[in-house]
N, C-alpha and C positions, 0 to 999 in steps of 0.2 A: 781420913779427920773430920769427926763428925759435924764440927762446925763447917766445914767447907762443901759446898754443893761440888761433888763430883764432875768431871769432865766427860764428855764423851770420848772415845778411842780415838778417834779422828782429833779432835782438838788436843787430846793428851799428847800424842804424837810431836801437835808442833809446838805445846808447851815445852815437851823434853828436847826435842831437835832444836827448836829454833831458840827459845827462851833461857835455855840452862835450867828447866825447872825440876826440880829430885823430890819426889814426892815426902821421901823418909827423912830430907831435909826440911820439909817445910814449917814444925812445930820449932825447929831452932832459929830458922830465920827469923817466923812471926816474934818471938822472944826478943831477938837480938834488937828489932824496932821499938819493943815494947818499952825495952831497957833504957834504949837512945832517947824515947819520947820520953822517960819517967824525967831524962836529967835534963832536960830544956826547959826553962822555967818560964820563958813566954812563949812557948807553945802549949796550946792545948787543943789537941786532936781526936779523932773517933780511933780507937782501937781494935774495933770487931775484925775477926780475922778475914772474913771476907773483903771488907774493906782496902785491908791493909796488903790482900795478897792482890788484889789489882793494881797497884802501886807495885809490887815487884815482880809481874807480868810487865807492865809496862814499861821497866828498867833492865827487864832481862835479868833478872835477879841479882844484879847488882848491888848490893846493901847501901855505899855510899852514893850510888845515882838516886835510888827509893830515898835515901834520906834526904836530899838535895828536893827531889820532887815533891816531897812531903811537908818539906819547909816552904818551898816558893807556894804551893796550893794554897795554904791556909796565909801566906804574907800577904800574897796577893789578891785574895777573896778581902781581908782587911783592908787593904788599900784602896779597895774599889768598893766602896760602900754603895754606890749610885748601881750599880749592878749586883750587889751580892748580897746588899744588907734586906731584911723583909720580903725576903722573897717568901712568898705564900700563895697556898691554892686558894684565889680567889676567886672571884666572877669575873675577874679581868683576865687571870690566867685562863681559866676554862676557857672563856670566849675565843682567846688564841690558840688554844690546842682547837677545839671544833673546827676553824676555820682550814687545818689539813695543811697551813702554812710549811710546816715543817712533819716530818713522818721519820721513824724508824722502821722500815720492813721487817714485817714478820721472817723470812725465810733469809739465811745470810746466803751470800755469794759460795754455793758450795759447803760440803760436810764440815771440811775446816775452814770457810772464808769468812773474809771479813763480814762485818754487818754494814748494809747501805742506810743511807740516809739521804731524802728527799727534801729538796726546800725547794718549793715555787713562789717567788715572790709574785706571782698574777692573785695568789689567793690574801696577800699581805694588804691590809686598806689602810692606807698613812694616815688618814683622815682617823680612823678609830684608833690606831695604834701608833707608838713609837718605835724604832729600831731598836733603842734599848729594851723595851719591853718583849720584842723579837728575842736578843740577846739573852737576854734575863731567863727567858722561857730555855733557850737552847741549853744553858746550863743547868740548868732542872734537868733535862732529858740525860743530858752528859753524864751527870752524877748518879740517877737514877740507875745508868747502863754498867755504872762501877760496880754496882752491888747484883744486877741482873744480868746482865749480858757476858757472857761466855766467848763468845765469837767477838765480844768488840775488844773485850779484854786479851784472848790470846792472839787474835787474828786482825785486832785494829778496824778501822771505819773507811768507808769509801763515802764522800759525800758530794750528791750531784745536784747543784742550782741550777734550777728551770727560770732562766731569765727573761724568757717570754712576755710580751705586753707589760714591759717595766715602766711602772708611771714616773712623769718626772717630778712628782712629790715624795716618791720613795728615795729617788737621786739627792734631790733637794736635803733630806734627813742624813744623809753620810756624815760620819765623825771620822774623820781620819786617826786621830787621835787614839779615837774609840777602838777602830780598826786594829790600829800599831797593836793596842794593848791586849787587844782578843789573841792575836797571834803570837805573843809575846806568855800568856798563859796559855796558850796550846801546846808551846815549845816548849816549857819549863815546868807546866805543873799539872795538864792533863795529862792522868796516866793513860787513856786510852791512846793509840797512835791512830794519826791520821796516814791513810795509804795512798789516799787519792783524791783531789778536788776536781770533778767535773764540772766545767760549765756548760750549759745548752741553750740554743734559742736566744744570745745576747745581741742586744742591739747596737748598732754604730754609737748612737748616743752616749753609750755605758763603756766602750772599748777602753778609752783615754782614762775615763776614771777606774776602772780593773785593773790595767797597768798601774796608775797610783798606788791605788790598795796594795796589790800584788808586791810592789817596791819597798812598802812598810813593813810585809813579815819578815819573818825570820827567815834564812837562805835554805831551808830543810822543805820549808812549807812551800816558797817560791818554786823550787823543783817539781812540786807536786801536783801543780797548778796545771791545765788541761782544759782547753775552748775547742768546742765543737758547735759549727753551724744549725745543727738539727737533732735530731731525734735517731736519724739516719746512722750517722757519723758516730754517735755515741753509742749505738746496739754493734758497732763493730769491735767494741773494746767490751763493755758490758753484755753479754746476749740478752736480749728483750725478756725472755723469760724469768730474770731476777726484777724485772720491774712491775709495778703494780696494772692491774688490767688498763687503768685509764692512761699509761703510758704502752700499751698494747702486748704486755707479757700476764704473768699469771702470779705475781709476788701479793695476792692480795687486793683488794678495794680499798680507795684512801678513807672513805665513809666509816669502814668496818674496822682500818688500823685506826683510825683518831680516838671511834667509840672506845678500842682498847686502850691508848694511852690516857685516857681520861679517867680510867676507872684507874689505871696503873698510878696516874698524878693523884688521885684523892684518897689512893691507900698510904702515900707517902707526906701527907699534911701534916702529921704530928713530926714527921721527921725534919721538914723545911721550916716548923716552927722550932724546933729546937736547935735549928743550924749555929741561932746566934751566939750560942755559950764556946763555941769551937773559934779560934783564931788566935791570932799575936797580940800580944804587949808590947811594944816597944821600950818601954818603962821599964821590963825585965829581960830585957834580950842580952845576955854577955857581949861584951865587947861593941861593936860600933854599931848604931840603930841603921835602919835600914829604912828608907823611907820612898815614893815615887820616880824622882829621878834617877836612885841606884838599881832600880830594878828596871824602869822603861829606859831610861836614856831620856836625853834632853827630846822635849816634844815641841811638833812645831806650832804656831801660831794659831793656823787653820782650825777651824770647830767644824763647821758644817757651812756646806756651798750656798752660796747665794744664785737663787736659781728664782726666775719670776716665772 
């Protein structure tokens, strides 16, 4: 199909054998989704082929699961304006990008492997940015990957979180209701599958908090959490060659990676400006309206930790 980016031979094999993708059937699958979207008076969604096929791949080409994921994608985005409204490529977003706090590595884990994303909280200054700023930025990167990243769409993401030199000021910003909502979004709405979450250099002070945050995640994500004392332990699971030079690998320099991320972010400036026109209108939803509680369940009374 001319409107879809062709996959490499390695990724095509994964798409066909693991995701049930049939090239000849793609036009019919896309038409079926568009016909369904046209019948949803409350839902306004993007209908570009590259965007929709990202959801189809994330749902292993089950049309019903894809419809559910698209529904949740736009419903949760509408119900969380604090995170998804007014996502713009402004000076603050670019400044956060330049810190290199969160980077998508240029080479995936092998020819048909998942994309690797590294988040390093040492680079995150809680006096300059809020945790919400980082989460918002990460949703922007994730949405870009639906359009740009065949490795992520076909083989998923591997998340590496470096918690070395984590500041108490950062821990004080932890909002467990927000973390819970992000977990629900990752499971029910985000088409890119998380294949593993690997935490390294975790300080003792954060272990109990991480266990609490993990407990708020959907069970599928909980099963994919792995904690390592240091980089050496991680390297027994993910070979160093797939990590950036700063971690002893050969998968790019973080300065170069963040420069490319900034270029791509600027290319998506108009895209994010237009994003506000898509979402759900609960007043037009057939049947029972959806709200925060029906999507996320009852939430705790805690918001942030009280740390002196």
